[in-house]
DOPA-131386 format. One record per residue (C-alpha): residue number from 1; residue in one letter; chain; x, y, z. Coordinates in Angstrom, 1 decimal, decimal comma, always signed. Example, Ala and Ser with C-alpha at 12.3 -4.5 7.8 and 13.67 -1.06 7.14 Angstrom:
2
   kollo   kolti   lumse       xx       yy       zz
       1       A       A    +12,3     -4,5     +7,8
       2       S       A    +13,7     -1,1     +7,1
***
This chain:
76
   kollo   kolti   lumse       xx       yy       zz
       1       X       A    +10,8     -9,7    +13,7
       2       X       A     +8,3     -9,0    +10,8
       3       X       A     +5,1     -7,2    +11,6
       4       X       A     +1,8     -8,8    +10,6
       5       X       A     -0,6     -5,7    +10,3
       6       X       A     -3,6     -7,5     +9,0
       7       X       A     -3,4    -10,2    +11,8
       8       X       A     -3,4     -7,5    +14,4
       9       X       A     -6,4     -5,8    +12,9
      10       X       A     -8,4     -9,1    +12,8
      11       X       A     -7,9     -9,7    +16,4
      12       X       A     -8,7     -6,1    +17,8
      13       X       A    -12,4     -6,6    +16,9
      14       X       A    -12,8     -3,1    +15,6
      15       X       A    -13,3     -4,4    +12,1
      16       X       A    -10,7     -1,8    +10,6
      17       X       A     -7,4     -2,8     +8,9
      18       X       A     -4,4     -0,7    +10,2
      19       X       A     -2,8     +1,7     +7,8
      20       X       A     +0,2     +0,1     +6,0
      21       X       A     +3,7     +1,3     +6,2
      22       X       A     +5,9     +1,8     +3,1
      23       X       A     +7,9     -1,0     +4,1
      24       X       A     +4,6     -3,2     +4,4
      25       X       A     +3,5     -2,1     +0,9
      26       X       A     +6,9     -2,6     -0,7
      27       X       A     +7,1     -6,1     +0,6
      28       X       A     +3,4     -6,6     -0,5
      29       X       A     +4,2     -5,4     -4,1
      30       X       A     +7,8     -7,0     -4,1
      31       X       A     +9,5     -3,8     -4,7
      32       X       A    +11,9     -1,7     -2,8
      33       X       A    +10,8     +1,0     -0,5
      34       X       A    +12,8     +3,7     -2,6
      35       X       A    +10,5     +2,8     -5,6
      36       X       A     +7,5     +3,7     -3,5
      37       X       A     +8,9     +7,0     -2,7
      38       X       A     +9,9     +7,7     -6,4
      39       X       A     +6,5     +6,7     -7,5
      40       X       A     +4,9     +9,0     -5,0
      41       X       A     +7,1    +11,9     -6,2
      42       X       A     +6,0    +10,9     -9,7
      43       X       A     +2,4    +10,6     -8,8
      44       X       A     +2,1     +7,2    -10,4
      45       X       A     +2,0     +4,9     -7,4
      46       X       A     -0,8     +4,1     -4,7
      47       X       A     -2,3     +6,7     -2,8
      48       X       A     -0,3     +7,6     +0,3
      49       X       A     -1,5     +9,6     +3,3
      50       X       A     +0,8    +11,7     +5,5
      51       X       A     +0,3    +11,0     +9,2
      52       X       A     +2,6    +13,5    +11,0
      53       X       A     +5,6    +13,2     +9,0
      54       X       A     +5,1     +9,5     +8,2
      55       X       A     +3,7     +7,9     +4,9
      56       X       A     +0,8     +5,4     +5,4
      57       X       A     -1,3     +3,6     +2,9
      58       X       A     -4,8     +2,2     +3,2
      59       X       A     -4,8     -1,5     +2,2
      60       X       A     -8,0     -1,4     +0,0
      61       X       A     -6,5     +1,6     -2,0
      62       X       A     -3,2     -0,3     -2,5
      63       X       A     -5,4     -3,4     -3,9
      64       X       A     -7,2     -1,1     -6,2
      65       X       A     -4,3     +0,6     -7,7
      66       X       A     -2,7     -2,8     -8,2
      67       X       A     -5,8     -4,0    -10,1
      68       X       A     -5,7     -1,1    -12,2
      69       X       A     -2,4     -1,5    -13,1
      70       X       A     -3,1     -4,9    -14,6
      71       X       A     -6,3     -3,6    -16,4
      72       X       A     -5,2     -2,8    -20,0
      73       X       A     -6,6     -3,1    -23,4
      74       X       A     -5,3     -6,0    -25,5
      75       X       A     -7,5     -5,2    -28,6
      76       X       A     -5,6     -2,2    -29,8
***
């Protein structure tokens, strides 16, 4: 059963969105989880946090990273 992290946060009433797992971010971006780990190793992907031995992502940072990937200069 797929998890819905954003819906869980909305119903909790805290106003915070939960941290995303690599699986959540991979599904959102449409890339394999392995690609996220490769991007992290090469330091080109969205910023990830270590929580214990687990990687977690902040949704706003993922969205900022994604927006930066599509911002390039077409005038050159």
